[in-house]
DOSELO-966161 format. One record per residue: x, y, z of N, C-alpha, C, O in turn. Coordinates in steps of 0.001 Angstrom, whole numbers, padded with zeros to 6 digits, always signed. Atoms other than C-alpha are relative to their C-alpha. Example, Ala and Ser with C-alpha at 12.3 -4.5 7.8 and 13.67 -1.06 7.14 Angstrom:
BEGIN
+000890-001190+000000+012300-004500+007800+000900+001200+000000+001936+001181+000665-000820-001190-000060+013670-001060+007140-000770+001090+000730-000261+002198+000899
REM end
This chain:
BEGIN
-000228+000856+001172+067518+126262+098315-000821-001285+000147-000771-001946+001185+000835+001190-000049+065104+123439+097462+000853-001263+000004+002035-001230-000341-000721+001273-000027+066063+119787+097890+000460-000394-001401+001556-000931-001563-000363+000337+001369+066059+119320+094107+001205+000808-000459+002120+000275-001087-001131-000848+000380+068389+122276+093587+001269-000433+000721+002355-000424+000140-001150+000475-000763+070670+120991+096334+000547-001298-000597+001760-001491-000683-000399+001272+000620+070707+117539+094708+000748+000253-001306+001775-000372-001571-000671-000332+001262+071606+119044+091324+001381+000603+000254+002325+000340-000492-001294-000607-000327+074394+121046+092941+001024-001076+000370+002182-001014-000044-000897+001104-000379+075876+117892+094467+000430-000780-001233+001595-001157-001358-000327+000725+001227+075698+116144+091099+001021+000769-000837+001956+000179-001378-000940-000821+000766+077477+119046+089392+001393-000019+000638+002402-000044-000065-001292+000090-000687+080208+118950+092031+000670-001343-000285+001882-001411-000491-000545+001326+000300+080624+115217+091437+000505-000088-001434+001510-000745-001705-000447-000032+001394+080879+115824+087695+001349+000701-000106+002244+000230-000807-001268-000740+000025+083639+118387+088258+001141-000838+000560+002232-000864-000009-001025+000874-000588+085557+115992+090516+000377-001103-000981+001555-001421-001141-000258+001070+000966+085196+113241+087916+000824+000508-001177+001711-000195-001662-000755-000561+001125+086493+115508+085159+001472+000184+000355+002354-000202-000412-001390-000217-000414+089617+116497+087086+000709-001321+000279+001890-001479-000032-000592+001307-000287+090198+112933+088235+000348-000734-001290+001419-001332-001397-000251+000658+001283+089900+111585+084691+001162+000655-000729+001990-000031-001330-001130-000712+000596+092255+114277+083417+001312-000434+000657+002325-000599-000021-001208+000410-000726+094750+113254+086099+000447-001401-000396+001643-001651-000550-000370+001370+000375+094615+109569+085161+000656-000040-001377+001604-000795-001598-000614-000050+001327+095378+110392+081537+001358+000678+000062+002304+000235-000589-001272-000726-000114+098114+112865+082490+001099-000894+000555+002242-000825+000104-000995+000899-000591+099873+110238+084608+000502-001005-001027+001701-001269-001108-000407+000964+001028+099867+107710+081771+000874+000671-001051+001891+000115-001465-000783-000703+001016+101131+110280+079273+001374+000395+000533+002357+000370-000208-001296-000320-000607+103873+111356+081677+000891-001238+000022+002065-001176-000341-000768+001252-000021+104962+107744+082150+000435-000388-001411+001541-000891-001610-000326+000301+001393+104855+107289+078378+001178+000856-000465+002084+000366-001138-001054-000923+000434+107064+110342+077842+001364-000390+000551+002354-000388-000180-001297+000271-000626+109780+109348+080303+000530-001392-000315+001702-001677-000066-000455+001366+000299+109916+105716+079143+000033-000306-001494+000315-001437-001890+000089+000279+001435+109574+106134+075381+001336-000463-000578+001365-001312-001468-001310+000438+000496+113322+105784+074806+000239-001473+000306+000792-002206-000514-000132+001413-000358+113272+102472+076660-000859-000859-000915-000467-001963-001294+000873+000741+000908+110362+101388+074484+000659-000164-001363+000612-001243-001952-000689+000092+001288+112315+102186+071340+001113-001041+000046+001301-001807-000899-001145+000901-000101+115300+100228+072584-000421-001452+000203+000150-002354-000409+000373+001366-000361+113506+097178+074005-001098-000591-000884-001248-001811-000949+001147+000492+000767+110489+096952+071669+000215+000127-001503+000296-000872-002218+000049-000247+001434+110746+098565+068268+001268-000426-000727+001233-000656-001936-001254+000380+000645+114380+097652+067602+000337-001475+000202+001453-001904-000091-000245+001415-000257+114003+093990+068558-001139-000837-000574-002213-000309-000862+001059+000877+000520+112031+090985+067298-001221+000002+000920-001098+000115+002139+001236+000004-000765+108406+090855+068379-000175-001347+000700-000027-002401+000083+000304+001193-000782+107612+088363+071156-001348+000194+000678-001938+001272+000603+001279-000097-000702+104499+087608+073198+000047+001100+001054-000879+001905+001158-000121-000997-001064+105741+089739+076095-000001+001409-000576-000646+002304-000030-000058-001333+000608+106513+092681+073817-001362+000410-000565-001747+001575-000467+001328-000312+000522+103100+092461+072144-000964+000353+001133-001769+001275+001005+000851-000296-001155+101371+092375+075539+000316+001383+000548-000584+002137+000919-000427-001319-000476+103392+095399+076610-000604+001106-000864-001207+002044-000342+000514-001026+000909+102433+097422+073531-001517+000117+000107-002069+001216+000146+001457+000008-000097+098798+096379+073780-000460+000717+001263-001360+001555+001215+000392-000593-001279+098566+097357+077453+000272+001498+000025-000548+002281+000503-000417-001406-000034+100394+100641+077002-000953+000877-000798-001419+001905-000306+000791-000862+000872+098361+101974+074102-001501-000167+000217-002269+000756-000055+001415+000153-000339+095018+100489+075144-000384+000961+001119-001430+001607+001055+000299-000896-001120+095178+102441+078405-000068+001452-000461-000944+002201-000029+000014-001377+000506+096014+105670+076566-001284+000273-000774-001897+001329-000616+001224-000163+000796+093101+105155+074160-001226+000068+000904-002073+000948+000750+001163+000049-000894+090625+104240+076898-000117+001278+000826-001203+001846+000941+000056-001203-000828+091557+107171+079122-000267+001251-000838-000885+002198-000352+000302-001126+000888+091442+109562+076156-001490+000042-000317-002104+001109-000310+001442+000083+000253+087933+108354+075307-000777+000439+001236-001749+001186+001132+000681-000379-001243+086907+108705+078952+000040+001509+000233-000953+002108+000647-000116-001446-000199+088215+112264+079114-000947+000746-000928-001600+001704-000514+000931-000622+000945+086260+113200+075992-001440-000131+000501-002216+000822+000433+001375+000244-000441+083099+111650+077432-000359+000824+001234-001446+001399+001298+000343-000722-001240+083300+113256+080886+000011+001511-000204-000667+002240+000520+000002-001436+000299+084076+116675+079400-001136+000384-000936-001537+001546-000997+001047-000266+000973+081374+116331+076758-001340-000595+000381-002057-000028+001206+001342+000576-000199+078340+114009+076743-000378-000248+001456-001532-000047+001835+000330+000359-001378+078596+112964+080404+000165+001160+000985+000219+000948+002197-000032-001171-000883+078872+116502+081753-001409+000522+000270-001587+001487+001013+001395-000392-000207+075071+116774+081625-000582-000737+001202+000023-001676+001719+000644+000594-001172+072669+115877+084436-001076-001010-000368-001856-001419+000492+001085+000902+000410+070454+113563+082419+000493-001022-001022+000029-001034-002162-000499+001047+000888+072374+110648+080909-000866-001243+000160-001052-001710+001284+000841+001197-000098+070128+107654+080068+000753-001171+000631+001962-001313+000451-000634+001115-000712+070793+104544+082143+000656-000985-000956+001710-001538-000644-000594+000955+000949+071435+102376+079082+001357+000500-000497+002251-000303-000764-001292-000570+000392+074243+104759+078069+001016-000194+001123+002181-000508+000880-000887+000201-001152+075685+104556+081566+000490-001443+000057+001668-001695+000309-000382+001409-000029+075660+100769+081418+001007-000318-001101+001940-001094-000895-000955+000206+001087+077425+100848+078065+001369+000555+000332+002387-000063+000019-001282-000618-000384+080107+103194+079418+000713-000828+001061+001918-001063+000971-000605+000831-001043+080677+101099+082520+000496-001325-000581+001552-001822-000189-000425+001258+000627+080839+097950+080382+001295+000191-000778+002177-000668-000749-001214-000327+000749+083459+099594+078162+001209+000088+000927+002265-000474+000639-001117-000166-000930+085620+100554+081124+000334-001293+000734+001504-001602+000958-000230+001267-000693+085156+097242+082921+000732-000981-000901+001635-001689-000455-000688+000879+000951+086185+095341+079800+001464+000383-000128+002341-000481-000120-001388-000465+000107+089301+097488+079448+000800-000361+001244+001941-000810+001139-000699+000312-001251+090208+097007+083122+000306-001486+000106+001398-001870+000525-000210+001453-000068+089763+093230+082918+001062-000454-000995+001879-001320-000681-001003+000358+001009+091820+092996+079725+001392+000408+000467+002347-000353+000312-001298-000458-000501+094630+095052+081261+000472-000846+001178+001662-001137+001301-000364+000879-001108+094537+092934+084411+000493-001345-000520+001466-001896-000006-000431+001264+000595+094788+089799+082277+001388+000138-000617+002206-000777-000520-001321-000234+000592+097764+091311+080434+001078+000047+001073+002155-000527+000908-000964-000070-001100+099511+092119+083714+000249-001380+000589+001394-001760+000832-000154+001347-000554+098834+088638+085087+000802-000892-000937+001625-001692-000490-000734+000813+000969+100127+087071+081880+001492+000278+000075+002301-000650+000071-001420-000355-000073+103407+088974+082095+000622-000502+001308+001728-001041+001303-000513+000478-001281+103836+088171+085793+000156-001517+000001+001120-002051+000549-000053+001460+000026+103089+084509+085151+001094-000509-000926+001753-001502-000617-001103+000381+000880+105486+084284+082221+001339+000188+000709+002261-000612+000546-001232-000239-000754+108145+085762+084459+000231-001099+001040+001346-001599+001189-000122+001068-000991+107440+083228+087202+000318-001340-000658+001118-002122-000145-000247+001247+000738+107372+080390+084675+001467-000107-000387+002070-001175-000277-001420-000007+000351+110828+081394+083486+000876-000106+001243+001918-000762+001225-000765+000029-001248+112037+081911+087057+000115-001418+000548+001103-001770+001192+000000+001400-000436+111130+078287+087776+000470-000949-001103+000164-002141-001083-000599+000811+001080+112945+077074+084633-001043-000807-000758-000806-001965-001100+001083+000611+000766+109670+076259+082846-000489-001303+000627-000740-002286-000071+000501+001174-000716+108550+073790+085497-001430-000321-000437-002278+000570-000506+001335+000410+000439+105522+071789+084328-001032+000246+001099-002136+000716+000823+000933-000180-001111+103917+071898+087783-000344+001474+000199-001506+001835+000386+000236-001437-000163+104359+075645+088103-000813+000537-001170-001722+001344-000977+000744-000427+001174+103124+076168+084550-001463-000394+000079-002341+000385-000292+001381+000465-000151+100014+074094+085267-000750+000831+001033-001896+001224+000811+000624-000811-001049+099293+076004+088484-000322+001398-000507-001416+001911-000270+000213-001352+000514+099697+079364+086773-001116+000027-001039-001903+000973-001084+001067+000085+001005+097447+078274+083899-001367-000101+000665-002321+000551+000242+001265+000146-000728+094726+077204+086339-000407+001313+000663-001578+001692+000641+000291-001291-000631+094999+080494+088220-000488+001012-001027-001450+001740-000780+000357-000963+001045+094817+082514+085001-001401-000290-000536-002226+000616-000650+001308+000367+000548+091844+080593+083589-001103+000185+001039-002214+000601+000708+000986-000191-001057+090069+080657+086946-000371+001459+000172-001539+001793+000370+000253-001434-000115+090444+084419+087155-000870+000495-001157-001792+001284-000947+000801-000388+001165+089059+084848+083633-001439-000479+000150-002375+000247-000185+001343+000557-000173+086098+082583+084462-000810+000816+001006-001986+001100+000779+000688-000810-001012+085230+084582+087586-000404+001348-000591-001521+001814-000368+000306-001285+000628+085415+087836+085622-001161-000131-000976-002031+000739-001028+001045+000186+001004+083189+086430+082863-001379-000134+000636-002379+000281+000049+001280+000202-000680+080476+085516+085375-000441+001253+000759-001600+001660+000681+000355-001085-000920+080608+088456+087781-000027+001373-000667-000855+002215-000319-000106-001328+000610+081585+091387+085550-001320+000511-000582-001695+001649-000302+001260-000520+000544+078280+091615+083619-001001+000387+001088-001712+001383+000956+000940-000315-001081+076285+091530+086859+000331+001336+000660-000563+002097+001030-000418-001186-000751+078319+094323+088410-000349+001304-000701-000398+002353-000059+000339-001235+000716+077386+096817+085684-001412-000010-000584-001990+001054-000808+001307+000081+000651+074109+095552+084202-001148-000195+000977-002303+000058+000633+001058+000293-000973+072205+094617+087368+000004+000977+001173-000393+000628+002285+000003-001041-001037+072655+097852+089321-000611+001279-000577-000507+001517-001780+000593-001263+000478+070816+101221+089102+001039+001116-000078+002083+001057+000572-000905-001138+000197+072456+104493+088022-000744+001301+000278-001962+001387+000119+000597-001320-000181+071880+108130+088901+000158+000804-001298+000712+000279-002264-000036-000765+001256+071609+110947+086292+001392+000304-000547+001509+000695-001709-001353-000286+000501+075422+111371+086045+000832-001277-000150+002059-001220-000230-000657+001292+000243+076240+107663+085614+000873-000486+001160+001887-001146+000934-000555+000677-001166+077289+106814+089159-001018-001050+000430-002217-000772+000455+000954+001000-000465+075777+103568+090390-000463+000366+001403+000299+000923+002193+000550-000283-001328+073517+103902+093421-000083-001261+000853-000634-001249+001954-000101+001242-000763+074090+100314+094508+001155-000804-000569+001379-000805-001780-001104+000851+000429+077085+097974+094381-000434-001454+000083-000919-001905+001121+000404+001413+000007+076418+094376+093367+000858-000780+000996+002083-000664+000960-000775+000722-001024+077442+092083+096275+000981-001021-000562+001963-001363+000097-000893+001009+000580+079062+089561+093918+001390+000545-000297+002319-000224-000545-001315-000580+000272+081918+092016+093371+001013-000454+001046+002217-000452+000791-000896+000501-001049+083339+090671+096642+000704-001272-000458+001881-001471-000156-000608+001244+000477+083936+087286+094974+001090+000289-001031+002106-000404-001092-001027-000399+000964+085826+088997+092184+001256+000453+000726+002371+000099+000342-001135-000476-000790+088026+090713+094754+000760-001169+000617+001991-001190+000604-000638+001168-000612+088694+087408+096522+000804-000780-001028+001907-001242-000736-000718+000744+001044+089668+085735+093247+001293+000707-000389+002304+000058-000656-001217-000765+000302+092145+088546+092525+001038-000214+001098+002218-000423+000816-000929+000219-001119+093665+088168+095984+000608-001397-000050+001815-001563+000129-000500+001382+000046+093928+084381+095642+001060-000144-001083+002120-000723-000848-000947+000099+001114+095648+084668+092257+001314+000687+000321+002383+000122+000091-001223-000776-000212+098116+087334+093314+000751-000401+001264+001973-000270+001328-000695+000530-001172+098844+085919+096748+000754-001270-000373+001874-001491+000087-000680+001216+000467+099658+082594+095066+001268+000358-000772+002312-000267-000583-001194-000428+000730+102026+084388+092692+001030+000614+000943+002236+000470+000742-000918-000567-000982+103484+086254+095648+000770-001070+000747+001961-000913+001014-000667+001101-000691+104239+082989+097425+001033-000667-000903+002115-001040-000449-000965+000568+000945+105901+081605+094301+001217+000911-000141+002348+000441-000258-001114-000948+000069+107985+084762+094104+000853-000074+001267+002082-000064+001201-000719+000050-001277+108890+084565+097801+000884-001233+000099+001938-001203+000734-000779+001239-000058+110115+081007+097326+001345+000131-000697+002233-000697-000496-001268-000207+000710+112884+082382+095101+000852+001090+000645+001881+001484+000095-000779-001051-000653+114096+085004+097546+001384-000469+000419+002310+000332+000539-001325+000475-000400+116942+082734+098591+001017+000204-001114+002205+000393-000850-000904-000280+001121+118393+083179+095102+000385+001475-000013+001520+001835-000324-000305-001431-000072+118103+086937+095510+001001+000263+001123+001868+001129+001005-000927-000168-001118+119901+086604+098851+001425-000392-000384+002394+000097+000196-001320+000404+000487+122755+084919+096993+000558+001012-000996+001602+000801-001612-000431-001110+000852+123012+088147+095009+000009-000351-001485+000868+000104-002241+000215+000201+001428+121843+086784+091697-000733+001241-000499-001918+001389-000202+000567-001325+000293+121188+090247+090162-001325-000038-000735-002230+000731-000411+001243+000053+000765+118487+089270+087671-001147-000458+000887-002228+000130+000864+001044+000514-000881+116532+087242+090225-000384+001048+001040-001560+001197+001371+000266-001042-000992+116865+090049+092765-000891+001089-000578-001827+001543+000080+000801-001036+000657+115461+092594+090305-001415-000488-000243-002378+000235+000011+001310+000550+000332+112609+090333+089239-000858-000180+001249-002029+000198+001258+000772+000222-001221+111557+089354+092761-000396+001311+000660-001501+001431+001190+000304-001292-000617+111744+092934+094011-001141+000700-000719-002124+001098-000094+001029-000712+000759+109704+094496+091209-001312-000772-000021-002389-000185+000084+001210+000810+000009+107277+091594+091044-000755+000086+001307-001985+000147+001313+000635-000093-001317+106610+091778+094776-000723+001325+000171-001846+001358+000675+000638-001311-000126+105881+095508+094659-001279+000079-000836-002270+000668-000403+001190-000027+000856+103434+095031+091793-001125-000812+000626-002275-000371+000629+001012+000838-000633+101611+092203+093580-000607+000702+001213-001820+000649+001416+000494-000743-001162+101333+094293+096750-000903+001150-000450-001944+001404+000156+000792-001124+000515+100042+097254+094722-001380-000452-000456-002378+000193-000135+001280+000491+000509+097313+095211+093011-000905-000443+001142-002088-000103+001160+000804+000452-001142+096143+093563+096245-000504+001193+000809-001659+001210+001236+000402-001190-000746+096092+096936+098010-001073+000786-000753-002003+001319-000149+000966-000718+000830+094193+098506+095104-001397-000574+000180-002355+000170+000389+001307+000634-000147+091372+095981+095349-000476+000018+001450-001679+000009+001710+000372-000077-001415+091458+096101+099150-000630+001342+000339-001353+001458+001328+000567-001334-000216+090530+099789+098893-001277+000191-000810-002290+000639-000273+001114-000303+000899+088180+099948+095902-001248-000807+000326-002346-000253+000375+001175+000854-000229+085911+096987+096679-000712+000349+001309-001931+000521+001289+000703-000427-001220+085189+097877+100341-000638+001388-000135-001718+001637+000400+000560-001331+000233+084672+101497+099250-001357-000103-000694-002308+000580-000315+001252+000160+000718+081979+100378+096823-001069-000695+000821-002237-000309+000775+000974+000762-000774+080328+097890+099177-000516+000789+001199-001705+000731+001512+000414-000768-001176+080273+100178+102218-000829+001221-000408-001868+001499+000191+000711-001193+000442+079192+103308+100358-001152-000282-000932-001975+000594-001195+001029+000387+000958+076945+101384+097950-000082+000987-001161-001164+001393-001584-000088-000886+001153+078119+103629+095139+001249-000361-000787+002257-000773-000212-001166+000258+000841+080466+103161+092220+000172+001169-000955-000681+001422-001806-000322-001124+000873+082065+106158+090542+001013-000473-001030+001996-001128-000684-000820+000534+001081+083663+105480+087172+001476+000328+000164+002331-000526-000069-001410-000387-000086+086855+107426+087821+000713-000696+001155+001936-000835+001134-000593+000727-001125+087396+105560+091121+000078-001491-000300+001116-002119-000093+000069+001443+000229+086307+102064+090106+000797-000453-001210+001284-001584-001244-000664+000409+001237+087909+102081+086652+001154+000910-000411+002211+000426-000816-001007-000938+000497+089876+105236+085844+001371-000194+000615+002350-000415-000099-001289+000162-000666+092613+104963+088444+000542-001417-000103+001737-001580-000349-000530+001356+000201+092858+101144+088318+000568-000233-001392+001605-000883-001524-000509+000178+001359+093284+101247+084523+001385+000615-000129+002286+000000-000700-001307-000657+000084+096152+103723+084834+001053-000747+000809+002171-000952+000336-000954+000692-000866+097808+101877+087724+000408-001341-000591+001586-001696-000576-000311+001310+000587+097557+098480+086025+000864+000160-001239+001823-000589-001428-000794-000227+001210+098885+099839+082727+001441+000356+000345+002376-000168-000261-001352-000389-000408+101857+101472+084450+000737-001185+000613+001946-001324+000430-000622+001190-000587+102499+098243+086376+000525-000931-001083+001613-001493-000956-000463+000821+001124+102706+096332+083100+001270+000588-000593+002239-000130-000840-001142-000656+000643+105109+098878+081636+001232-000003+000900+002348-000204+000422-001130-000024-000922+107275+099120+084751+000593-001385+000197+001781-001515+000493-000486+001364-000181+107539+095334+084967+000678-000538-001250+001319-001588-001210-000524+000522+001263+108602+094997+081336+001509-000202-000011+001950-001234-000516-001446+000235+000023+112391+095478+081827+000408-001310+000653+001367-001943+000212-000303+001280-000645+112387+092467+084173-000210-001152-000968+000551-002120-000977+000299+001076+000924+110842+090354+081470+000951-000008-001187+001090-001023-001870-001044-000009+001027+113494+091492+079007+001211-000800+000482+001925-001408-000315-001132+000716-000571+116054+089985+081380-000317-001464+000243+000562-002321+000142+000366+001355-000380+114119+086879+082321-001375-000307-000545-002377+000068+000065+001280+000365+000585+111390+085533+080055+000188-001222-000865+001252-001411-001454-000096+001171+000845+110631+082290+078259+000091+000401-001455-000539+001372-001874-000143-000316+001420+111623+082288+074629-001224-000455-000759-001753-001538-000508+001188+000339+000807+108756+082327+072124+000412-000951-001100-000426-001368-001900
REM end
């Protein structure tokens, strides 16, 4: 078998893996949607609309739409071995935008919860606002570089990872570690068996650990391997972040600032 034929075979195998992986990410979201739809009816559609509820709906259905589009693309247009680089950049930009928006939605919900947990403290509110705006600023600067200034192979995997992605990872860690410390500072209330605080601190802590662990795996994977696969860099994070928003929503029904 010639080197070219061997290369094409590897690409086809990668396409197959991407298709199954993308199908799995959509299946997980749809499964979570199915088992929680009754809760959505009770907590969302039968109650007045608030900021938290709008963020929840936006995150839930945006992820379903994005993953559905991705599945169509990987089963159709992107199943070929000759996708133009400009198309690849557009696809990566689409997924990166969705991931950043979902991350912002998750951070907003977590921060609103912390703001309420601290009885709307001005100092805490200011700190959370700075963290949120700082994270958005870092994303606005680094995100375009990570998808527009790297080369792609014929199946839309990048063949180099932009080094600036490390700064994005650090900013995510700083933001979520800071929120984790604010959450930890309220553990004494949970120890006093305040049920709402106990639920909020427990679920919030697990989500923060999940997000930090997610970036601790994905970013080194990209930097060490110098490759970025869409279903790894965006597909699974989009599903995980969306589910984190939805799973954290009941806590915000119990403890959230009034709009």
